N, C-alpha and C positions, 0 to 999 in steps of 0.2 A: 260723439256727434259734433264735428268741427266747429269751433266757436263757443261750444258749451264750456262752462268752467271746468278747468282741469281737476285733478284729483286733490282738491283743496283740503280735504280733511286728513290726508295722509302726510302732509308736508307741514313743517312747523312754522312756515312763514305766513304772516297774516295777509290777507287780501284787502283791497279797498272795500268800504262799506258798500259802495254802489256797484260792485262787480256782480253781474247777474248771470244765471245760467241761461245760455242761448243755445238753441237746438243746432246740432252739429250734423253736417252731411258727410257721410262716409262713402268712399268709392265702393266698388264691389258691394159703571159710571166713572171710568178713568180713561180718557182719550189719549193719555200719553203712551198707551200701549201700542199705538200705531207704529212707532219706530221698530220695536222688536218684531211685531207682526209681519211687516213686509220683508225685513231682513231674513226672517226664518226660511222662507221659501226661496227667496233670490239667492241667499248664501248657499243653501243646501244644493240647489240646482247647479250653481257655478262651481262650487268647490268639488262636488262629485266628479265632474268632468276633469278638473285639474288634478285630481288626486290619483285617478286610474285605479279605484279601490278594488281589492280582491273580493272574490264572491263571498267568502266568510265574513268580511267586514260589512259588505252590503247586506247580507243576511241579518247580521247583528243590528245594523241600524234600522232595517225594515221592522224588526221586532219591536222597536221603540214607538213606532208610529201607530196611533189609533186610527181606525177608519170608521166611516159612517155610511149608511145606505145611500144609494144613488139619489141625489137631490133633484135630478132632472125628470125621472121617469113619471112622476105624478103631475108634471106640469102639462096643462091643456093648451097653453099658448106660449110660444118661444119667439125670441128675437131671431130674425132671419140669419142663416149662415152667410158668412162672408163670400161674395162672389170673386174668384181669382182666375187669372189667365192660365191657360193650359201650361202645365210644366211648373207652375208656381205653387207656393204653399200658403195657407192662411195663417194669420196670426194666432197666437195662443193667449186666451184671455183667462186669468186666474182671479177669482173673487177672494180677497183676504178679509177675514173677520177677526176681530179681537174681542174676546168675552171673558168673564170672570172665571169660567171653568170649562175647558174643552171636553171634559167628561159628560157633560150634559149633552152636548152636541154629538159625541161619539156614541153614546148609548141611548138610543130613542126611548128606551123604557124609562129613563130618568127625566126625559124632557116633558114639560107640560106648559100650558099657556101661562105666560107671565113669569116663567122661571128666570129669564135674564134677557137683556137687550145687547146688541152688538155695540161695543164701545168705540170700535174703529171699523171703517169700511173703506176699502180701496179696490181699484181694478188695477192689476198688473198686466200689462200687454207686452208680449215678447213678439217683435215684428216677424212677418212671414219669412223675410230673408234672413233673420236671426242676427241682424247687424245693430239693432237698437232695442231699448226697453223703455216704456212709458208707464209711469206710476201716477194714477189719478185718485186723489182722496175725495171722498164725499162726506161733508160734515154730518156727523150723527144725528144732528138736530134738524136736518133739512126736511122741510114740509113737503111731502109728496103724496101721491095716490098709492095706497097699498092695495093690490088686487083683492076684491072681495071684502075689504075692511074699510073702505073710505079713506079719507085723508088723515094722515097721521105722520109722526116724526119717522124717518126712514129706518132708524134702529129698532123701532117698535115691530117691524116685520118679523124679525128674528124671534122676539118674544111671542108673537101671535101664531107663527107657523113654522119656526125652525129654519134650517138652510134652504129648504124648497121655496118658502115664501120670500125669503131674502133674495134668492136668484130671481124669482118672478118680479119682485119689485124693482130691483136694479136693471134687469132686462127691459122692463116697461118704461122706465125713466130714461134709460140711455140708448136703447136700441142696440146695445152690444151683446152679442151671444156669449154666455159664459161656458167655458170648457171645463173648468175644475173650481172647487171650492176648498179653501184651507182655513181652518180655525185654530187659534192658539191660545194658550194661557201664558202667564208671565211670571210665574213663580221663580224661574231661573234667570230673570232679567239681569240683575246685577252680576251674577256669575258668568253669564255669557259675555258681557262686556269686559270683565276682568280676565277671562280666559285668553282674549286676544290682546292683553296687555294695556287695556284702556282704549279710549277713542279720543281723537284729535278733533276738536271743533273750534272753528274760528268764531270768537265772541265779538259782538259788535260794541260792547261796552264792558266796563268793570262790573263784576258780579260776585256775590257771596253764594257758594254752592256747597251744601252739606258742611257749613262751618268754615270753609276755606275761601279766601278772596282771590280772585283770578282778575288779571289785568285784561284789557281788550287785546284781541289777537288770538292766534292759535294756541290752544291750550289742551294739554292731555288731561282727561278726566277719567277716573275710575268709575266703577259701576254706580255707586252711591251718588257721586257727584253728577254724573250724566242724568240719573233719575231726577235729581233736584232740578236740573236745568229744564227738563221736559215737563215737569209737574208744575212749574211756576205759571201762575195765571194772574194773580192779583196786580202785578206791576206791569202787565202787558196791556196796552191800550185796545187791542183787538180781542182780548180775552182768549176763548178757545180757538178762534181763527188764527191768532198769532202763534198759539201753542202748537198748532199743526206745523208751522214752519219749523219750529225748533224740533219737533218730533221727526220730520223729514230730514233735517240736518243730522240728527243722531243716527237715523237709518243709513244715510249716506256714509257716515263715519264707520258704522259697524261693518257694512259691506266692504268698505275700503280696507279695514283691519283684517277682516276675514280673508280677503284676497292677497294680503301681503305675503312676501316671501317667507317671513318668519312663521307664518301660520300653515301655508300650503306646503312648504318644503320640509316641515317637521311632522313626521307620521304620528308620533305620540300626541303632539298638541293639536293636529288636525282631527284625529279621531276623537279626542276629548271634546273638542269644539262641536264637531258633528253629533256626537252622542247627546250633548246638551240641546242642540237644535232639534233633533229629532224626537227627543222626550217631551217637547212642548207642542208638538203638532197633532192635530186631527185633520185627516183629509178624506175626500170622497173616495169611495172604493175603487173608482178608475184611476186615480193617481197612485199607481204602484211605485215601487222603488225603481223597477225597470223602466217605467214611463219616465220618471224623473231623470234617470241617467241618459235615456235616449234624447230627452230634450236638452239636457246638459251638453251632451256631446255636439249637438247642433248648433249651440250658441257659445261654444268654448272660447270664442275671440272677444266676447263681451267684457268690458271693464267698467269701472265706476263712471267714467266719463261718458259712457254711452247711455246712461240712464237719465231720463228727464223726469224730474219730480214736479208735480203740479197739484193744485186744488181746483175743484170745480168752481167756476165763478159764481159769486153770490151778490145779490143786490143790497144785503144788509140783513138785520135781524128784526124780529117782531113778535107778536103775540097771536097765537092760534084762536079760533072761536071758542075753544074751551079753555082758554087761559094759560096754555103752555108757552114758554119762551122758545122761539123757533128761529131757524136760519132760513131766510127766503132766497131761493136760487134765482139766478139771472137767466131766465129762459132764452132770451135772445142770444146772449153770449155762450150758453151752454150748448144750444142746438148744433152749431157747426163743430164744436169740440167732440161732442158725442158722435157726430157723423164721421169725424176723422178717426176715432177709435173704431167705429163700426166697419169702416172701409180700409183699415190699416194704413192710413196716410197721415198719421200724427206729425211725423217729421215735416212732411210737405206743408201741412197746415201751419205749424209753428213758424216755418221759414217765411212763408208768404204773409203771415199775419203776426209779426213779432210782438205786438203789444196786446194781443187778444187774451192771452193767459199768462198770469204772473207764474214765472218759474222760480224755483228755489235759488236764492242768491248764494254767494260764496259765504257772506257773513249774515247772521240772523239776530235781530234784536231780541 
């Protein structure tokens, strides 16, 4: 998306602190899990296309993925489908959830009220023309209306009603119709990072990560160091909200590393990486390996620079009537952003309103 920061996490050169991600017009209880969560599906989709995997490989990978029952069939109310011009295709919207154990989501017999909450929530939208991708994080403590349950933190919807209630809550909040749901656990987090040879992240300042001191600038971090980077909260003035930015920086770096020539062109390394990715996923039964590959082939030209990372605008933090610490959404700023997602016009919205949403910068505090 021309003007957006280039592949900053794959190059060893530091960028200025104030370099921000700008939309680019093309012709034609651990919230750190958000980084891996998004990269799992994004990387799987993109690398499947790049690899041209043989049938037996796809079958093997498909066997790693857990599926759960259709989360949409029980919904009595849905966000409207996107209206598109004749000959055009709608955007594809994937709801990505991070939780402590994907097994609970994948096996309805194990799920029960209060079993777990979603630690990370985001909508990944692949544009209808397959020329761009927009990733919108929703803070897990956002105070919203949960259908049939009253007001609560948005991540409580998963605990109270599983994937179906989570979809209903997100659709009611945003007006964005969800096409698929992906849930992940993160036991393989550090191994995934290490399998691509570590990740390069531009540090805004000197930091001590997992016992190692790193200077400001582009630094190569292994899995343990990257985990320490994204889990830090005490020293960040914005707490969890600042940590979301670190998580997105890590996600960008993982995607960049996964799409590098060293990974994609090495069949053994690529298969090992994809095996790790697929072993961490649970998906709705409609998101088959064939569906993933079809989607991948349609957006095979996407690169890291075509992905815009953002967080839903908030007006601050507060306390709920029942005493919970919550995030208060900025409804005035959120409404046009949600409409842009619902109508597949995110690029246009960000271009016309460059200051309306804070995008992920090249360097993150």
